[in-house]
mmCIF entry with sequence, helices, sheets and N, C-alpha, C, O atoms, coordinates in Angstrom:
data_MODEL
# 
_entry.id   MODEL 
# 
_entity.id                         1 
_entity.type                       polymer 
_entity.pdbx_number_of_molecules   1 
# 
_entity_poly.entity_id                      1 
_entity_poly.type                           'polypeptide(L)' 
_entity_poly.nstd_linkage                   no 
_entity_poly.nstd_monomer                   no 
_entity_poly.pdbx_seq_one_letter_code       MSKDTAPSNRTEGRSRGNVWVRRLGWLILIWSLSVAALGAAALLFRLLMKSAGMTP 
_entity_poly.pdbx_seq_one_letter_code_can   MSKDTAPSNRTEGRSRGNVWVRRLGWLILIWSLSVAALGAAALLFRLLMKSAGMTP 
_entity_poly.pdbx_strand_id                 A 
# 
loop_
_entity_poly_seq.entity_id 
_entity_poly_seq.num 
_entity_poly_seq.mon_id 
_entity_poly_seq.hetero 
1 1  MET n 
1 2  SER n 
1 3  LYS n 
1 4  ASP n 
1 5  THR n 
1 6  ALA n 
1 7  PRO n 
1 8  SER n 
1 9  ASN n 
1 10 ARG n 
1 11 THR n 
1 12 GLU n 
1 13 GLY n 
1 14 ARG n 
1 15 SER n 
1 16 ARG n 
1 17 GLY n 
1 18 ASN n 
1 19 VAL n 
1 20 TRP n 
1 21 VAL n 
1 22 ARG n 
1 23 ARG n 
1 24 LEU n 
1 25 GLY n 
1 26 TRP n 
1 27 LEU n 
1 28 ILE n 
1 29 LEU n 
1 30 ILE n 
1 31 TRP n 
1 32 SER n 
1 33 LEU n 
1 34 SER n 
1 35 VAL n 
1 36 ALA n 
1 37 ALA n 
1 38 LEU n 
1 39 GLY n 
1 40 ALA n 
1 41 ALA n 
1 42 ALA n 
1 43 LEU n 
1 44 LEU n 
1 45 PHE n 
1 46 ARG n 
1 47 LEU n 
1 48 LEU n 
1 49 MET n 
1 50 LYS n 
1 51 SER n 
1 52 ALA n 
1 53 GLY n 
1 54 MET n 
1 55 THR n 
1 56 PRO n 
# 
_struct_asym.id          A 
_struct_asym.entity_id   1 
# 
_struct_conf.conf_type_id            HELX_P 
_struct_conf.id                      HELX_P1 
_struct_conf.pdbx_PDB_helix_id       AA1 
_struct_conf.beg_label_comp_id       ARG 
_struct_conf.beg_label_asym_id       A 
_struct_conf.beg_label_seq_id        16 
_struct_conf.pdbx_beg_PDB_ins_code   ? 
_struct_conf.end_label_comp_id       SER 
_struct_conf.end_label_asym_id       A 
_struct_conf.end_label_seq_id        51 
_struct_conf.pdbx_end_PDB_ins_code   ? 
_struct_conf.beg_auth_comp_id        ARG 
_struct_conf.beg_auth_asym_id        A 
_struct_conf.beg_auth_seq_id         16 
_struct_conf.end_auth_comp_id        SER 
_struct_conf.end_auth_asym_id        A 
_struct_conf.end_auth_seq_id         51 
_struct_conf.pdbx_PDB_helix_class    1 
_struct_conf.details                 ? 
_struct_conf.pdbx_PDB_helix_length   36 
# 
_struct_conf_type.id          HELX_P 
_struct_conf_type.criteria    ? 
_struct_conf_type.reference   ? 
# 
loop_
_atom_site.group_PDB 
_atom_site.id 
_atom_site.type_symbol 
_atom_site.label_atom_id 
_atom_site.label_alt_id 
_atom_site.label_comp_id 
_atom_site.label_asym_id 
_atom_site.label_entity_id 
_atom_site.label_seq_id 
_atom_site.pdbx_PDB_ins_code 
_atom_site.Cartn_x 
_atom_site.Cartn_y 
_atom_site.Cartn_z 
_atom_site.occupancy 
_atom_site.B_iso_or_equiv 
_atom_site.pdbx_formal_charge 
_atom_site.auth_seq_id 
_atom_site.auth_comp_id 
_atom_site.auth_asym_id 
_atom_site.auth_atom_id 
_atom_site.pdbx_PDB_model_num 
ATOM 1   N N  . MET A 1 1  ? 68.455  69.463  109.271 1.00 0.00 ? 1  MET A N  1 
ATOM 2   C CA . MET A 1 1  ? 68.619  70.899  109.205 1.00 0.00 ? 1  MET A CA 1 
ATOM 3   C C  . MET A 1 1  ? 68.150  71.387  107.838 1.00 0.00 ? 1  MET A C  1 
ATOM 4   O O  . MET A 1 1  ? 68.498  70.815  106.805 1.00 0.00 ? 1  MET A O  1 
ATOM 5   N N  . SER A 1 2  ? 67.386  72.413  107.851 1.00 0.00 ? 2  SER A N  1 
ATOM 6   C CA . SER A 1 2  ? 66.929  72.939  106.573 1.00 0.00 ? 2  SER A CA 1 
ATOM 7   C C  . SER A 1 2  ? 67.990  73.845  105.968 1.00 0.00 ? 2  SER A C  1 
ATOM 8   O O  . SER A 1 2  ? 68.969  74.206  106.621 1.00 0.00 ? 2  SER A O  1 
ATOM 9   N N  . LYS A 1 3  ? 67.782  74.192  104.750 1.00 0.00 ? 3  LYS A N  1 
ATOM 10  C CA . LYS A 1 3  ? 68.759  75.019  104.034 1.00 0.00 ? 3  LYS A CA 1 
ATOM 11  C C  . LYS A 1 3  ? 68.881  76.421  104.636 1.00 0.00 ? 3  LYS A C  1 
ATOM 12  O O  . LYS A 1 3  ? 69.949  77.030  104.586 1.00 0.00 ? 3  LYS A O  1 
ATOM 13  N N  . ASP A 1 4  ? 67.789  76.928  105.201 1.00 0.00 ? 4  ASP A N  1 
ATOM 14  C CA . ASP A 1 4  ? 67.789  78.289  105.749 1.00 0.00 ? 4  ASP A CA 1 
ATOM 15  C C  . ASP A 1 4  ? 68.560  78.393  107.063 1.00 0.00 ? 4  ASP A C  1 
ATOM 16  O O  . ASP A 1 4  ? 69.098  79.456  107.376 1.00 0.00 ? 4  ASP A O  1 
ATOM 17  N N  . THR A 1 5  ? 68.623  77.315  107.835 1.00 0.00 ? 5  THR A N  1 
ATOM 18  C CA . THR A 1 5  ? 69.277  77.391  109.136 1.00 0.00 ? 5  THR A CA 1 
ATOM 19  C C  . THR A 1 5  ? 70.697  76.826  109.124 1.00 0.00 ? 5  THR A C  1 
ATOM 20  O O  . THR A 1 5  ? 71.374  76.849  110.152 1.00 0.00 ? 5  THR A O  1 
ATOM 21  N N  . ALA A 1 6  ? 71.151  76.327  107.996 1.00 0.00 ? 6  ALA A N  1 
ATOM 22  C CA . ALA A 1 6  ? 72.503  75.766  107.915 1.00 0.00 ? 6  ALA A CA 1 
ATOM 23  C C  . ALA A 1 6  ? 73.529  76.889  107.992 1.00 0.00 ? 6  ALA A C  1 
ATOM 24  O O  . ALA A 1 6  ? 73.343  77.942  107.382 1.00 0.00 ? 6  ALA A O  1 
ATOM 25  N N  . PRO A 1 7  ? 74.614  76.671  108.742 1.00 0.00 ? 7  PRO A N  1 
ATOM 26  C CA . PRO A 1 7  ? 75.650  77.712  108.808 1.00 0.00 ? 7  PRO A CA 1 
ATOM 27  C C  . PRO A 1 7  ? 76.312  77.901  107.453 1.00 0.00 ? 7  PRO A C  1 
ATOM 28  O O  . PRO A 1 7  ? 76.528  76.945  106.708 1.00 0.00 ? 7  PRO A O  1 
ATOM 29  N N  . SER A 1 8  ? 76.624  79.128  107.154 1.00 0.00 ? 8  SER A N  1 
ATOM 30  C CA . SER A 1 8  ? 77.260  79.415  105.870 1.00 0.00 ? 8  SER A CA 1 
ATOM 31  C C  . SER A 1 8  ? 78.772  79.534  106.052 1.00 0.00 ? 8  SER A C  1 
ATOM 32  O O  . SER A 1 8  ? 79.267  79.576  107.179 1.00 0.00 ? 8  SER A O  1 
ATOM 33  N N  . ASN A 1 9  ? 79.484  79.587  104.963 1.00 0.00 ? 9  ASN A N  1 
ATOM 34  C CA . ASN A 1 9  ? 80.935  79.741  104.998 1.00 0.00 ? 9  ASN A CA 1 
ATOM 35  C C  . ASN A 1 9  ? 81.348  81.179  105.235 1.00 0.00 ? 9  ASN A C  1 
ATOM 36  O O  . ASN A 1 9  ? 82.525  81.450  105.476 1.00 0.00 ? 9  ASN A O  1 
ATOM 37  N N  . ARG A 1 10 ? 80.424  82.085  105.174 1.00 0.00 ? 10 ARG A N  1 
ATOM 38  C CA . ARG A 1 10 ? 80.746  83.497  105.379 1.00 0.00 ? 10 ARG A CA 1 
ATOM 39  C C  . ARG A 1 10 ? 80.651  83.842  106.853 1.00 0.00 ? 10 ARG A C  1 
ATOM 40  O O  . ARG A 1 10 ? 79.805  83.312  107.572 1.00 0.00 ? 10 ARG A O  1 
ATOM 41  N N  . THR A 1 11 ? 81.511  84.720  107.291 1.00 0.00 ? 11 THR A N  1 
ATOM 42  C CA . THR A 1 11 ? 81.564  85.110  108.691 1.00 0.00 ? 11 THR A CA 1 
ATOM 43  C C  . THR A 1 11 ? 80.703  86.341  108.898 1.00 0.00 ? 11 THR A C  1 
ATOM 44  O O  . THR A 1 11 ? 81.052  87.428  108.438 1.00 0.00 ? 11 THR A O  1 
ATOM 45  N N  . GLU A 1 12 ? 79.584  86.184  109.585 1.00 0.00 ? 12 GLU A N  1 
ATOM 46  C CA . GLU A 1 12 ? 78.669  87.282  109.887 1.00 0.00 ? 12 GLU A CA 1 
ATOM 47  C C  . GLU A 1 12 ? 78.309  88.093  108.651 1.00 0.00 ? 12 GLU A C  1 
ATOM 48  O O  . GLU A 1 12 ? 78.204  89.317  108.724 1.00 0.00 ? 12 GLU A O  1 
ATOM 49  N N  . GLY A 1 13 ? 78.122  87.436  107.533 1.00 0.00 ? 13 GLY A N  1 
ATOM 50  C CA . GLY A 1 13 ? 77.708  88.114  106.319 1.00 0.00 ? 13 GLY A CA 1 
ATOM 51  C C  . GLY A 1 13 ? 78.825  88.796  105.561 1.00 0.00 ? 13 GLY A C  1 
ATOM 52  O O  . GLY A 1 13 ? 78.570  89.436  104.541 1.00 0.00 ? 13 GLY A O  1 
ATOM 53  N N  . ARG A 1 14 ? 80.054  88.679  106.029 1.00 0.00 ? 14 ARG A N  1 
ATOM 54  C CA . ARG A 1 14 ? 81.176  89.306  105.318 1.00 0.00 ? 14 ARG A CA 1 
ATOM 55  C C  . ARG A 1 14 ? 81.662  88.380  104.224 1.00 0.00 ? 14 ARG A C  1 
ATOM 56  O O  . ARG A 1 14 ? 81.647  87.158  104.373 1.00 0.00 ? 14 ARG A O  1 
ATOM 57  N N  . SER A 1 15 ? 82.087  88.969  103.133 1.00 0.00 ? 15 SER A N  1 
ATOM 58  C CA . SER A 1 15 ? 82.655  88.152  102.070 1.00 0.00 ? 15 SER A CA 1 
ATOM 59  C C  . SER A 1 15 ? 84.087  87.777  102.427 1.00 0.00 ? 15 SER A C  1 
ATOM 60  O O  . SER A 1 15 ? 84.704  88.408  103.285 1.00 0.00 ? 15 SER A O  1 
ATOM 61  N N  . ARG A 1 16 ? 84.607  86.762  101.776 1.00 0.00 ? 16 ARG A N  1 
ATOM 62  C CA . ARG A 1 16 ? 85.977  86.338  102.058 1.00 0.00 ? 16 ARG A CA 1 
ATOM 63  C C  . ARG A 1 16 ? 86.983  87.446  101.756 1.00 0.00 ? 16 ARG A C  1 
ATOM 64  O O  . ARG A 1 16 ? 87.972  87.594  102.474 1.00 0.00 ? 16 ARG A O  1 
ATOM 65  N N  . GLY A 1 17 ? 86.746  88.215  100.717 1.00 0.00 ? 17 GLY A N  1 
ATOM 66  C CA . GLY A 1 17 ? 87.654  89.310  100.374 1.00 0.00 ? 17 GLY A CA 1 
ATOM 67  C C  . GLY A 1 17 ? 87.728  90.344  101.477 1.00 0.00 ? 17 GLY A C  1 
ATOM 68  O O  . GLY A 1 17 ? 88.804  90.862  101.777 1.00 0.00 ? 17 GLY A O  1 
ATOM 69  N N  . ASN A 1 18 ? 86.596  90.647  102.078 1.00 0.00 ? 18 ASN A N  1 
ATOM 70  C CA . ASN A 1 18 ? 86.563  91.633  103.151 1.00 0.00 ? 18 ASN A CA 1 
ATOM 71  C C  . ASN A 1 18 ? 87.319  91.128  104.368 1.00 0.00 ? 18 ASN A C  1 
ATOM 72  O O  . ASN A 1 18 ? 87.981  91.914  105.045 1.00 0.00 ? 18 ASN A O  1 
ATOM 73  N N  . VAL A 1 19 ? 87.239  89.841  104.662 1.00 0.00 ? 19 VAL A N  1 
ATOM 74  C CA . VAL A 1 19 ? 87.964  89.270  105.793 1.00 0.00 ? 19 VAL A CA 1 
ATOM 75  C C  . VAL A 1 19 ? 89.461  89.393  105.553 1.00 0.00 ? 19 VAL A C  1 
ATOM 76  O O  . VAL A 1 19 ? 90.205  89.738  106.471 1.00 0.00 ? 19 VAL A O  1 
ATOM 77  N N  . TRP A 1 20 ? 89.915  89.117  104.340 1.00 0.00 ? 20 TRP A N  1 
ATOM 78  C CA . TRP A 1 20 ? 91.344  89.224  104.034 1.00 0.00 ? 20 TRP A CA 1 
ATOM 79  C C  . TRP A 1 20 ? 91.823  90.660  104.109 1.00 0.00 ? 20 TRP A C  1 
ATOM 80  O O  . TRP A 1 20 ? 92.955  90.913  104.522 1.00 0.00 ? 20 TRP A O  1 
ATOM 81  N N  . VAL A 1 21 ? 90.985  91.599  103.718 1.00 0.00 ? 21 VAL A N  1 
ATOM 82  C CA . VAL A 1 21 ? 91.359  93.018  103.822 1.00 0.00 ? 21 VAL A CA 1 
ATOM 83  C C  . VAL A 1 21 ? 91.528  93.403  105.284 1.00 0.00 ? 21 VAL A C  1 
ATOM 84  O O  . VAL A 1 21 ? 92.463  94.125  105.631 1.00 0.00 ? 21 VAL A O  1 
ATOM 85  N N  . ARG A 1 22 ? 90.629  92.926  106.148 1.00 0.00 ? 22 ARG A N  1 
ATOM 86  C CA . ARG A 1 22 ? 90.745  93.215  107.582 1.00 0.00 ? 22 ARG A CA 1 
ATOM 87  C C  . ARG A 1 22 ? 92.004  92.572  108.158 1.00 0.00 ? 22 ARG A C  1 
ATOM 88  O O  . ARG A 1 22 ? 92.704  93.196  108.955 1.00 0.00 ? 22 ARG A O  1 
ATOM 89  N N  . ARG A 1 23 ? 92.298  91.347  107.769 1.00 0.00 ? 23 ARG A N  1 
ATOM 90  C CA . ARG A 1 23 ? 93.501  90.673  108.268 1.00 0.00 ? 23 ARG A CA 1 
ATOM 91  C C  . ARG A 1 23 ? 94.755  91.398  107.800 1.00 0.00 ? 23 ARG A C  1 
ATOM 92  O O  . ARG A 1 23 ? 95.703  91.566  108.567 1.00 0.00 ? 23 ARG A O  1 
ATOM 93  N N  . LEU A 1 24 ? 94.761  91.824  106.551 1.00 0.00 ? 24 LEU A N  1 
ATOM 94  C CA . LEU A 1 24 ? 95.905  92.563  106.024 1.00 0.00 ? 24 LEU A CA 1 
ATOM 95  C C  . LEU A 1 24 ? 96.053  93.901  106.749 1.00 0.00 ? 24 LEU A C  1 
ATOM 96  O O  . LEU A 1 24 ? 97.167  94.343  107.027 1.00 0.00 ? 24 LEU A O  1 
ATOM 97  N N  . GLY A 1 25 ? 94.942  94.531  107.046 1.00 0.00 ? 25 GLY A N  1 
ATOM 98  C CA . GLY A 1 25 ? 94.975  95.785  107.801 1.00 0.00 ? 25 GLY A CA 1 
ATOM 99  C C  . GLY A 1 25 ? 95.579  95.607  109.182 1.00 0.00 ? 25 GLY A C  1 
ATOM 100 O O  . GLY A 1 25 ? 96.386  96.428  109.621 1.00 0.00 ? 25 GLY A O  1 
ATOM 101 N N  . TRP A 1 26 ? 95.191  94.530  109.874 1.00 0.00 ? 26 TRP A N  1 
ATOM 102 C CA . TRP A 1 26 ? 95.768  94.248  111.190 1.00 0.00 ? 26 TRP A CA 1 
ATOM 103 C C  . TRP A 1 26 ? 97.253  93.966  111.077 1.00 0.00 ? 26 TRP A C  1 
ATOM 104 O O  . TRP A 1 26 ? 98.038  94.416  111.911 1.00 0.00 ? 26 TRP A O  1 
ATOM 105 N N  . LEU A 1 27 ? 97.646  93.220  110.048 1.00 0.00 ? 27 LEU A N  1 
ATOM 106 C CA . LEU A 1 27 ? 99.062  92.911  109.854 1.00 0.00 ? 27 LEU A CA 1 
ATOM 107 C C  . LEU A 1 27 ? 99.870  94.190  109.667 1.00 0.00 ? 27 LEU A C  1 
ATOM 108 O O  . LEU A 1 27 ? 100.929 94.355  110.273 1.00 0.00 ? 27 LEU A O  1 
ATOM 109 N N  . ILE A 1 28 ? 99.369  95.091  108.832 1.00 0.00 ? 28 ILE A N  1 
ATOM 110 C CA . ILE A 1 28 ? 100.071 96.352  108.574 1.00 0.00 ? 28 ILE A CA 1 
ATOM 111 C C  . ILE A 1 28 ? 100.104 97.207  109.839 1.00 0.00 ? 28 ILE A C  1 
ATOM 112 O O  . ILE A 1 28 ? 101.114 97.850  110.125 1.00 0.00 ? 28 ILE A O  1 
ATOM 113 N N  . LEU A 1 29 ? 99.007  97.219  110.601 1.00 0.00 ? 29 LEU A N  1 
ATOM 114 C CA . LEU A 1 29 ? 98.966  97.993  111.846 1.00 0.00 ? 29 LEU A CA 1 
ATOM 115 C C  . LEU A 1 29 ? 99.976  97.469  112.857 1.00 0.00 ? 29 LEU A C  1 
ATOM 116 O O  . LEU A 1 29 ? 100.729 98.249  113.441 1.00 0.00 ? 29 LEU A O  1 
ATOM 117 N N  . ILE A 1 30 ? 100.001 96.163  113.068 1.00 0.00 ? 30 ILE A N  1 
ATOM 118 C CA . ILE A 1 30 ? 100.930 95.579  114.035 1.00 0.00 ? 30 ILE A CA 1 
ATOM 119 C C  . ILE A 1 30 ? 102.366 95.789  113.590 1.00 0.00 ? 30 ILE A C  1 
ATOM 120 O O  . ILE A 1 30 ? 103.226 96.091  114.417 1.00 0.00 ? 30 ILE A O  1 
ATOM 121 N N  . TRP A 1 31 ? 102.645 95.636  112.297 1.00 0.00 ? 31 TRP A N  1 
ATOM 122 C CA . TRP A 1 31 ? 103.995 95.849  111.785 1.00 0.00 ? 31 TRP A CA 1 
ATOM 123 C C  . TRP A 1 31 ? 104.413 97.305  111.987 1.00 0.00 ? 31 TRP A C  1 
ATOM 124 O O  . TRP A 1 31 ? 105.530 97.576  112.426 1.00 0.00 ? 31 TRP A O  1 
ATOM 125 N N  . SER A 1 32 ? 103.527 98.229  111.672 1.00 0.00 ? 32 SER A N  1 
ATOM 126 C CA . SER A 1 32 ? 103.841 99.652  111.816 1.00 0.00 ? 32 SER A CA 1 
ATOM 127 C C  . SER A 1 32 ? 104.125 100.014 113.273 1.00 0.00 ? 32 SER A C  1 
ATOM 128 O O  . SER A 1 32 ? 105.060 100.761 113.561 1.00 0.00 ? 32 SER A O  1 
ATOM 129 N N  . LEU A 1 33 ? 103.320 99.486  114.180 1.00 0.00 ? 33 LEU A N  1 
ATOM 130 C CA . LEU A 1 33 ? 103.537 99.769  115.598 1.00 0.00 ? 33 LEU A CA 1 
ATOM 131 C C  . LEU A 1 33 ? 104.841 99.166  116.104 1.00 0.00 ? 33 LEU A C  1 
ATOM 132 O O  . LEU A 1 33 ? 105.516 99.761  116.945 1.00 0.00 ? 33 LEU A O  1 
ATOM 133 N N  . SER A 1 34 ? 105.198 97.989  115.596 1.00 0.00 ? 34 SER A N  1 
ATOM 134 C CA . SER A 1 34 ? 106.468 97.396  116.032 1.00 0.00 ? 34 SER A CA 1 
ATOM 135 C C  . SER A 1 34 ? 107.657 98.182  115.496 1.00 0.00 ? 34 SER A C  1 
ATOM 136 O O  . SER A 1 34 ? 108.656 98.336  116.199 1.00 0.00 ? 34 SER A O  1 
ATOM 137 N N  . VAL A 1 35 ? 107.573 98.678  114.274 1.00 0.00 ? 35 VAL A N  1 
ATOM 138 C CA . VAL A 1 35 ? 108.641 99.507  113.717 1.00 0.00 ? 35 VAL A CA 1 
ATOM 139 C C  . VAL A 1 35 ? 108.746 100.818 114.499 1.00 0.00 ? 35 VAL A C  1 
ATOM 140 O O  . VAL A 1 35 ? 109.847 101.293 114.774 1.00 0.00 ? 35 VAL A O  1 
ATOM 141 N N  . ALA A 1 36 ? 107.605 101.396 114.852 1.00 0.00 ? 36 ALA A N  1 
ATOM 142 C CA . ALA A 1 36 ? 107.617 102.633 115.635 1.00 0.00 ? 36 ALA A CA 1 
ATOM 143 C C  . ALA A 1 36 ? 108.219 102.402 117.025 1.00 0.00 ? 36 ALA A C  1 
ATOM 144 O O  . ALA A 1 36 ? 108.971 103.239 117.524 1.00 0.00 ? 36 ALA A O  1 
ATOM 145 N N  . ALA A 1 37 ? 107.889 101.278 117.644 1.00 0.00 ? 37 ALA A N  1 
ATOM 146 C CA . ALA A 1 37 ? 108.452 100.970 118.968 1.00 0.00 ? 37 ALA A CA 1 
ATOM 147 C C  . ALA A 1 37 ? 109.957 100.760 118.883 1.00 0.00 ? 37 ALA A C  1 
ATOM 148 O O  . ALA A 1 37 ? 110.693 101.195 119.769 1.00 0.00 ? 37 ALA A O  1 
ATOM 149 N N  . LEU A 1 38 ? 110.419 100.105 117.837 1.00 0.00 ? 38 LEU A N  1 
ATOM 150 C CA . LEU A 1 38 ? 111.854 99.914  117.647 1.00 0.00 ? 38 LEU A CA 1 
ATOM 151 C C  . LEU A 1 38 ? 112.554 101.250 117.431 1.00 0.00 ? 38 LEU A C  1 
ATOM 152 O O  . LEU A 1 38 ? 113.644 101.475 117.957 1.00 0.00 ? 38 LEU A O  1 
ATOM 153 N N  . GLY A 1 39 ? 111.933 102.132 116.662 1.00 0.00 ? 39 GLY A N  1 
ATOM 154 C CA . GLY A 1 39 ? 112.495 103.467 116.458 1.00 0.00 ? 39 GLY A CA 1 
ATOM 155 C C  . GLY A 1 39 ? 112.549 104.264 117.742 1.00 0.00 ? 39 GLY A C  1 
ATOM 156 O O  . GLY A 1 39 ? 113.523 104.977 117.986 1.00 0.00 ? 39 GLY A O  1 
ATOM 157 N N  . ALA A 1 40 ? 111.522 104.156 118.567 1.00 0.00 ? 40 ALA A N  1 
ATOM 158 C CA . ALA A 1 40 ? 111.512 104.865 119.852 1.00 0.00 ? 40 ALA A CA 1 
ATOM 159 C C  . ALA A 1 40 ? 112.614 104.328 120.770 1.00 0.00 ? 40 ALA A C  1 
ATOM 160 O O  . ALA A 1 40 ? 113.280 105.106 121.454 1.00 0.00 ? 40 ALA A O  1 
ATOM 161 N N  . ALA A 1 41 ? 112.808 103.023 120.791 1.00 0.00 ? 41 ALA A N  1 
ATOM 162 C CA . ALA A 1 41 ? 113.862 102.429 121.615 1.00 0.00 ? 41 ALA A CA 1 
ATOM 163 C C  . ALA A 1 41 ? 115.237 102.881 121.123 1.00 0.00 ? 41 ALA A C  1 
ATOM 164 O O  . ALA A 1 41 ? 116.116 103.187 121.928 1.00 0.00 ? 41 ALA A O  1 
ATOM 165 N N  . ALA A 1 42 ? 115.422 102.922 119.801 1.00 0.00 ? 42 ALA A N  1 
ATOM 166 C CA . ALA A 1 42 ? 116.702 103.368 119.242 1.00 0.00 ? 42 ALA A CA 1 
ATOM 167 C C  . ALA A 1 42 ? 116.957 104.841 119.584 1.00 0.00 ? 42 ALA A C  1 
ATOM 168 O O  . ALA A 1 42 ? 118.084 105.222 119.902 1.00 0.00 ? 42 ALA A O  1 
ATOM 169 N N  . LEU A 1 43 ? 115.924 105.649 119.517 1.00 0.00 ? 43 LEU A N  1 
ATOM 170 C CA . LEU A 1 43 ? 116.058 107.064 119.865 1.00 0.00 ? 43 LEU A CA 1 
ATOM 171 C C  . LEU A 1 43 ? 116.425 107.228 121.340 1.00 0.00 ? 43 LEU A C  1 
ATOM 172 O O  . LEU A 1 43 ? 117.261 108.061 121.689 1.00 0.00 ? 43 LEU A O  1 
ATOM 173 N N  . LEU A 1 44 ? 115.800 106.435 122.191 1.00 0.00 ? 44 LEU A N  1 
ATOM 174 C CA . LEU A 1 44 ? 116.103 106.493 123.612 1.00 0.00 ? 44 LEU A CA 1 
ATOM 175 C C  . LEU A 1 44 ? 117.562 106.118 123.876 1.00 0.00 ? 44 LEU A C  1 
ATOM 176 O O  . LEU A 1 44 ? 118.252 106.799 124.635 1.00 0.00 ? 44 LEU A O  1 
ATOM 177 N N  . PHE A 1 45 ? 118.029 105.039 123.251 1.00 0.00 ? 45 PHE A N  1 
ATOM 178 C CA . PHE A 1 45 ? 119.432 104.648 123.417 1.00 0.00 ? 45 PHE A CA 1 
ATOM 179 C C  . PHE A 1 45 ? 120.375 105.713 122.878 1.00 0.00 ? 45 PHE A C  1 
ATOM 180 O O  . PHE A 1 45 ? 121.428 105.972 123.461 1.00 0.00 ? 45 PHE A O  1 
ATOM 181 N N  . ARG A 1 46 ? 119.997 106.325 121.769 1.00 0.00 ? 46 ARG A N  1 
ATOM 182 C CA . ARG A 1 46 ? 120.847 107.378 121.194 1.00 0.00 ? 46 ARG A CA 1 
ATOM 183 C C  . ARG A 1 46 ? 120.947 108.574 122.136 1.00 0.00 ? 46 ARG A C  1 
ATOM 184 O O  . ARG A 1 46 ? 122.021 109.149 122.311 1.00 0.00 ? 46 ARG A O  1 
ATOM 185 N N  . LEU A 1 47 ? 119.818 108.940 122.739 1.00 0.00 ? 47 LEU A N  1 
ATOM 186 C CA . LEU A 1 47 ? 119.836 110.050 123.688 1.00 0.00 ? 47 LEU A CA 1 
ATOM 187 C C  . LEU A 1 47 ? 120.654 109.711 124.929 1.00 0.00 ? 47 LEU A C  1 
ATOM 188 O O  . LEU A 1 47 ? 121.395 110.550 125.440 1.00 0.00 ? 47 LEU A O  1 
ATOM 189 N N  . LEU A 1 48 ? 120.518 108.480 125.410 1.00 0.00 ? 48 LEU A N  1 
ATOM 190 C CA . LEU A 1 48 ? 121.309 108.062 126.566 1.00 0.00 ? 48 LEU A CA 1 
ATOM 191 C C  . LEU A 1 48 ? 122.800 108.067 126.248 1.00 0.00 ? 48 LEU A C  1 
ATOM 192 O O  . LEU A 1 48 ? 123.608 108.503 127.067 1.00 0.00 ? 48 LEU A O  1 
ATOM 193 N N  . MET A 1 49 ? 123.164 107.586 125.069 1.00 0.00 ? 49 MET A N  1 
ATOM 194 C CA . MET A 1 49 ? 124.573 107.557 124.682 1.00 0.00 ? 49 MET A CA 1 
ATOM 195 C C  . MET A 1 49 ? 125.125 108.972 124.506 1.00 0.00 ? 49 MET A C  1 
ATOM 196 O O  . MET A 1 49 ? 126.270 109.250 124.865 1.00 0.00 ? 49 MET A O  1 
ATOM 197 N N  . LYS A 1 50 ? 124.294 109.868 123.946 1.00 0.00 ? 50 LYS A N  1 
ATOM 198 C CA . LYS A 1 50 ? 124.725 111.242 123.750 1.00 0.00 ? 50 LYS A CA 1 
ATOM 199 C C  . LYS A 1 50 ? 124.921 111.937 125.094 1.00 0.00 ? 50 LYS A C  1 
ATOM 200 O O  . LYS A 1 50 ? 125.872 112.698 125.275 1.00 0.00 ? 50 LYS A O  1 
ATOM 201 N N  . SER A 1 51 ? 124.015 111.673 126.035 1.00 0.00 ? 51 SER A N  1 
ATOM 202 C CA . SER A 1 51 ? 124.151 112.310 127.352 1.00 0.00 ? 51 SER A CA 1 
ATOM 203 C C  . SER A 1 51 ? 125.371 111.761 128.110 1.00 0.00 ? 51 SER A C  1 
ATOM 204 O O  . SER A 1 51 ? 125.918 112.442 128.978 1.00 0.00 ? 51 SER A O  1 
ATOM 205 N N  . ALA A 1 52 ? 125.789 110.546 127.786 1.00 0.00 ? 52 ALA A N  1 
ATOM 206 C CA . ALA A 1 52 ? 126.975 109.970 128.426 1.00 0.00 ? 52 ALA A CA 1 
ATOM 207 C C  . ALA A 1 52 ? 128.249 110.363 127.705 1.00 0.00 ? 52 ALA A C  1 
ATOM 208 O O  . ALA A 1 52 ? 129.341 109.998 128.141 1.00 0.00 ? 52 ALA A O  1 
ATOM 209 N N  . GLY A 1 53 ? 128.130 111.102 126.604 1.00 0.00 ? 53 GLY A N  1 
ATOM 210 C CA . GLY A 1 53 ? 129.302 111.551 125.859 1.00 0.00 ? 53 GLY A CA 1 
ATOM 211 C C  . GLY A 1 53 ? 129.879 110.511 124.931 1.00 0.00 ? 53 GLY A C  1 
ATOM 212 O O  . GLY A 1 53 ? 131.053 110.603 124.572 1.00 0.00 ? 53 GLY A O  1 
ATOM 213 N N  . MET A 1 54 ? 129.108 109.533 124.531 1.00 0.00 ? 54 MET A N  1 
ATOM 214 C CA . MET A 1 54 ? 129.623 108.461 123.684 1.00 0.00 ? 54 MET A CA 1 
ATOM 215 C C  . MET A 1 54 ? 129.496 108.759 122.187 1.00 0.00 ? 54 MET A C  1 
ATOM 216 O O  . MET A 1 54 ? 130.082 108.045 121.373 1.00 0.00 ? 54 MET A O  1 
ATOM 217 N N  . THR A 1 55 ? 128.751 109.788 121.813 1.00 0.00 ? 55 THR A N  1 
ATOM 218 C CA . THR A 1 55 ? 128.609 110.162 120.406 1.00 0.00 ? 55 THR A CA 1 
ATOM 219 C C  . THR A 1 55 ? 129.010 111.615 120.241 1.00 0.00 ? 55 THR A C  1 
ATOM 220 O O  . THR A 1 55 ? 128.886 112.403 121.177 1.00 0.00 ? 55 THR A O  1 
ATOM 221 N N  . PRO A 1 56 ? 129.480 111.970 119.080 1.00 0.00 ? 56 PRO A N  1 
ATOM 222 C CA . PRO A 1 56 ? 129.919 113.363 118.866 1.00 0.00 ? 56 PRO A CA 1 
ATOM 223 C C  . PRO A 1 56 ? 128.772 114.357 118.849 1.00 0.00 ? 56 PRO A C  1 
ATOM 224 O O  . PRO A 1 56 ? 128.996 115.556 118.680 1.00 0.00 ? 56 PRO A O  1 
# 
């Protein structure tokens, strides 16, 4: 294999720093969506409890 056709350590021309930024972005996105889903579930339970007269 010549030097020009050898696979490089970079993914599709992206630098390693850029890959980590994308991974961190996905982590923050997934975390944010899970927190939002938990908040929505808590709100739903609160509304159900309020409609049943369990909260003041």
